[in-house]
Every structure is written in structure tokens, then in C-alpha cells.
N, C-alpha and C positions, 0 to 999 in steps of 0.2 A: 504494500500500500504506500501511496505517496504521503507527504507530510500533511496535506490538506484532506486526507481521507479518500481521495480518488485512487482507483486502481492504477498501478504503475504500468505503462505500456511497454511492450517488448523493446521498442527502440530506445526507451529511457533506460531500461536495464542494460542493454548492450553498451550504451554510451557510458553508463556508470562503471561497468566492468572494464571497459577500455581505459577509462581514466584511472581506475584502481591499478591496473597493470603498469601504466605509464608512471604513476607516482612511485610504485614499488621499484621500477627499474631506474628511476631518476636518482635515487639515493644509493645505488650500488654500481659496481663495475660490470656485473653480468650475472645472470642466473639461468639455470636450466629451466625447461618448461615444467618439470616436476617440482623444482624448488619454487617456481612462481605459483603453482597450484597450492602448495602448502602454505606459502606466505600470504596469499590472498583469500584462501578458502574456496576458490573456484574449482570446478572440475577440470581434469586434465584436457578433456575434449573442448571445453569452453576456452581454456587458456590457449590451446593449439590453434583454434579457429581465430581468436583475436590476434594472436602473435602473427599468424599468416597474413591477416589483413593489414596489420601495422607494418610488416615487412614489405608488402606490396606497395604501401604508401611511402616507404623509405624511412619511417620513423624508428624502426629497430633494425638491428643487423646482427649477424652471427659474429661472436668475438672469440671463437676458438673453443677447444674442448675444456671440460671441467677438470679441476686438479685431480691428480692421481689419488687413489685411496679406496675406490669402490671396485667391486668385482664386476667384470664384464666390460663392454665397450663404454668409454667415457661419454657423458652427455655433452651436447653442444650448448654453449652459453649464449644467451641472448642479451644484448645491451642496447640502450637508447642511442640513437644516432643524433648527436647534438647539431650536426650540420644539415639535417634534413630540411630545416626551415631557418630563415632569418627572421628576426624581429626588429622593426624600426622603432626606436624609442627617443622621446624628446624630454628634455629638462628645461622648464620655463622659469625656474626659480631665481636665476641670477639677475634678472631685471635689465642689465645692460646688454646681455646677449642671450640668444637662444642656442642651446646645445642639443645636438642630436647624434645618434650613433646607429649603426647596424650591428646587432649582436647575434650570436648563435644561441641555441637553447640552453647552453651551459653558462650564458652570461659573458662570454668572451667577446671583446670588441673586435669587429671585423673592419669597420671604417667609422671614423668620427668626423663631425662637421659642426662648425659654429658660425652663426651670423650675428652681426650687431643689430640691436633694436633701433639704434639711432633716435631714441626717444619716442618711438611710435607707441601709441596707446589705442585702446578701443578696437574698431574694425580694422584699422590699418595694421595693428600688431597681429591680429588674427590672420590677416592675409599673409604675413611673413611666416607665421607658424605653418599654415597650410602649404606654402611653397617649400619650406624646409622638409616637411614630411614627404611631399611628392618627389622631391629631388633624391631623398634617401631611398625611397621605395624603388625608384627607377634605377638607382645605382646597384641595388642588390643583385648578386649573381645567382641566387637560388630563390625558391619560392618564399614569399613573405607571409608569415603566419598572421601578422597583424601589426598595428601601430599602438604603442603604449605611451601615454603622456602624463607627466607629473607637473601639475600646475599649482601655483599659489592660490590661496583663497578657499572658499567653501564650494565644494564640487559634489553634485548629487550623483546617483547611480546611473543616470542617463547621459552623463558627460556634459551636463549643463553647469557652467561656472556661475553659481548664484551670486557670488560677491568676491571680486579681486580688486581692491581699491587701487593698488599701485598701477594696475593695467587699465583702469576704468572699464572693467568688465562687470556687467550686472545682468544676471539671467541670460547669459550668452551661451548659445548652443555650440560649444566648441567641438564636441565629438561629431556632431552632424555636419559642421562646416568642413572638418578635415576629411570626413567620409566622402564628401563630394569631390575631393581632390585626389583620393587614392582608391584603388579597387580592392581593398582588403578591410577586415574589421578594425574598428578604432575603439580604444578604451581610454578613458581619461579619469584620473584620480587626483586628489590633493597630493602635493609633492611629498609631504611627510608621511602620508598613508602609503604612497608608492614605495618610499624608502623602507617603511616597516615591512612591507611585503618582501622586499629584497632581503632584509635581515632574516626573515622567517624562511624564505625559500632557499636562499643561497648561504645562509649562516650556519650556526651550529645545529646539527640534527637533533631533533627531540625537544627543542625549546618552543613550546606552544603558547607561552604567556609572556609577552614582552612589550616594551615601549621603545620606539625609536624617536629620539629627540633631535630635531634639526636646529643647529645654532648657526644662523646666517644673518641676512638682512633683518629678519625677524626671528621668532622662535615658535616652532610648532612641533607637534608630536603625532605619531601614528601608533595606535594601540592594537595589539593582537591578543585575544583571549580565547583559549581553547582552540587555537589554530586558525581562528577566523578574525578578520579585520572588523573592528568596532567603529562604526561611523555615527551612530545616534540618530534619533528621529529627525533632527535638523541638519545632519551631516557635519556637525561641529565638534564631535568627539575629538579630543586631543588638542583643541585650541587653547593652549595654556599661556600664550604670549602676553595676554592682557589680564592675567591674574594680578591683583594688587599686592605688591610686596614691600613698598615703601610709602607710607602715608605722607603726602605732601612732597613726593619726589619729583624728578624731572618730568616735563610734559611729554607725553607719548604721542605718536602720530594719530592715535585714536581720539585724542583730545583730553584724555584723563591724565592724572599724574601718578607716577610710581608703579607703572606696569612692569612686569618681569622683563619685557623687551628693553626698557630703558636702563636696565641694570646688567643684563646678561647677553643681549644680542651683539653681534660682531661690531657694527658701527660704533655703538656706545662704548664697548670695551676698548676699541682702538683709539677712540677719542680720549679716554681717560689715560690710556697708556702713553699717549703723546704729551700729556701734561708734564711740565718740568718738576723734577724732584719726587715723582710718584713711584712707589715700589710696584713693579709688575706683579709680584706675588700677592701683594695686598689687594690690587684690583681684581685679579683672577680668583682669589679666595672669596672675596665679597660676592662676585658673580656666581661662583659655584655654590655657595651657601644659599643664595636666593633661589637658585634652581632646585636645589635639594629640598628646601622647605615646600616648594610647590609640588614636587614629585612624591614626597613622602606619603600623603594621603592617597595618591593614585596607586602607588605600589601596594599599600596596605589594603585598600578597598578591593582591588582587583586580584590580589595575590600574584603579582608579577614575579617571574623568575629572573628577569633580566631587563636592564635598561641599556640601550646602545646610544652613544652620543655621536652625532655626525656634524662636523664642522672643521674649520681650519685647525690642523694638528697643534700648531703653536699656541692655540687658545684652549681647545677642549681637552688636551692631554695634560698630564702632570698635575699641577696645583688645582686647576679647575675641576678635573675629574675627582681628585682626592677629597676636595671639600664638598662636592656634590654627594659623594658616597657617605661622608661623615655626617652630613645634615640629614640624609635619608635615615641613616641608622639612629641618629639622635632623636628624631621625631617619630620613631616607630618602635613597636615592641620587638624584643630580641628575636622572638619566634618568626616574625615577618621577614627578617633579613638574615636568618641563619644561613640559608643556601642561596641568598641573593647575589647576583653579579652585576656589576656595572662596568662597561668597557667602551672603548672608542671603536667606531665602525672600521672594519678592515679596508673597505673601499669607499672611504668617505668622499673622495673627489667625484666619483661617478655613481654614488649610491641611488640617486633619483633616476638616472638612466637605467641602472640595473633594476630598479623598481618598476620601470615601464615594461621591461622584459618579463619580470615576475607577474605583472598584471596580465599580460597577454597569454603567457603559458598557463596561468590559472584559469582564465576565462575560456580559452580555446582548447586546451588539452586536459584541464582538470588537475594540473600539477600544482599542489599547494604545499 
């Protein structure tokens, strides 16, 4: 039965089983058909039929015989073919430029391209986004599975950017506009949410409850709970940048005073670091503690296993990271943070681009 009580159709079951096999193969170097059947709970007949279909599509390939140790003829291992498709992915979060890349299914960059925004906003900026997506799709040398986009602002499940103040985008149908420029599926998400998907899909296996915090021009976070992205009814889950941390503090771009962004976002930190006679450690420690105070109730309420920080390494690593961790631990019960981990993203520079790829493989192949 389906979730809403309606009987699941055969094509839905086939699609679900196909995704189950792809997810299983995604996190290993190769498995025999018999091992796939045991790992997925599917019958050997079903596994063989699905594997044959995936092989015909080029999504899986034989990777050699299984290791020695069993009596009889060794089984043939099946592995995911990461170059079966390319994914075109865009990162719109830098404001001054639009970044794009062609990646394979493993998230490896095949080709990268950036174009300046030249101050464009509104419809003019969207035209540049569409042109970049089309240029990358055209450049790909293999089939393109889809286009994944990480955009600032509040983004709904249909790829409509409800609000991106810096871009002057309001209820703008970004996914639909890009779809008119390219012949493949298009998926758009908030940039921090895309980055969280990257941390979940391409990060440490088995971590299903995490927050990815983007420290950049502003501050945002994407939250994964139980392996699923949390967006909230208004698609604003993870919008922590405008939580008040300093009563009567500096004026934020939102018009209020003392938001987290005016304490811990990159422009404000760099401005303070440039002041004469200021200790860099003091500035970074203050910013890290503010972030930790905001994250502590999130970690406790959602039972997060991990927080991943993404931003300039010279800012988010070291003192900033240490003080963020200390503040989370100080404001939480010991049992909450016993096995808790906070770390810097391994691919911080392109994690939103990687997130676009994660978004596409999740929606098109069911790999999460």
C-alpha cells in the first residue's frame, strides 16, 4: 500500500526496487547479484531483471569476479557506472558571479565554468542563469541526467524562489525558466539545503541526522533528519541568519539589529579583522560562540549527530570551529553531545555545486 492508502502500482514498485539497488551499489565498490538480493531483501530473479535493465541503460557495469574464498566459480561483481550520466549543477550563492560545473554521478568535476553577474538582478540575472545552464548542458559529452541549482533565499518544492532579496527575486519560477532553456529535468533548492544534501550523500556513510551551516555573505543552514531534508511548511527551515544574538547590535540588512549574520557572516568578520589592533582570535571566538548559542537548541531538539561548517577555511576552521563546539556543549546536556561531531566540510569551495548533483541523483535515481 502507498502512504496515502492507495494500492501501490507495479510501476511504482519497480521504480522503488530500482532505486533501492542503485542506493545499495552507490555506497560500495561492487556486489554480486546474490549479495544484492541479500542486502536489499529482493528476490534473486527481481535483482537479475533490474540489474539487466540498468546494464542496458549503462548505469551499472561488471567490475570483475568476486574475491576468492567461496567454493565453485566466482560470482561477477556489479558496480555503479559513475560516468553513465553527467549532471549540470549551478551555485548562485556568490552574488558577484554564477558558478557552474559538469559532474559525474560520483560528484567528480568534469568541467567548471563561471560568469560574472555584472550587477544584474531580477529577470536579467535569471537570463544569465539560464544561459549558463544551457551552455553546460551543450558542452557535456555524455547524457545529462538533469540540472541541479543551489540558490539563495526561500525556495519551494516546485523550484519557485519565493524570496531572494539580494537578487530581487520574488515568487520567481526559476526551475520553469531554466527548463525552457534545457531539454532535461531541472531541480532547484536553497543553497544551504543543497549543501546539506551533499554532506549526506557524499559525506560520511551512516550519518542521517545533521546540519550543514553555510558561512558566507550571509548564514544559512540545511537540516537532514532521519535521512530526509527538512524544509518546513514555509520552506524556511534552517534560516538561522536572522536569529537575534546581540540586543542593540549592528544593523543587519534585514533592518533589525544584532542578527547572527552581523556577528558571524564573512563580510562582518573580515571587516572586524581589518580593524587596527584587533586580535583575530578574539573576533573569531566571538563569532563562533554566537553561532554555537544559536545551534545548541537545534542540535538538542532534533538530536543531530553532526554539524558541518562550510565557508572560507581561514575563518571557519581553528578558533571559530572550536568555540562553536564549546558553546554547543555548554548550552546542552552532556547526553546530547556525547557522540556529537562538528567539522569543516571537506569540499567547502564547491559544496553547493556538489549539492546540485546530490539533488539531481536523489530526484532522478532515488540515491539519497
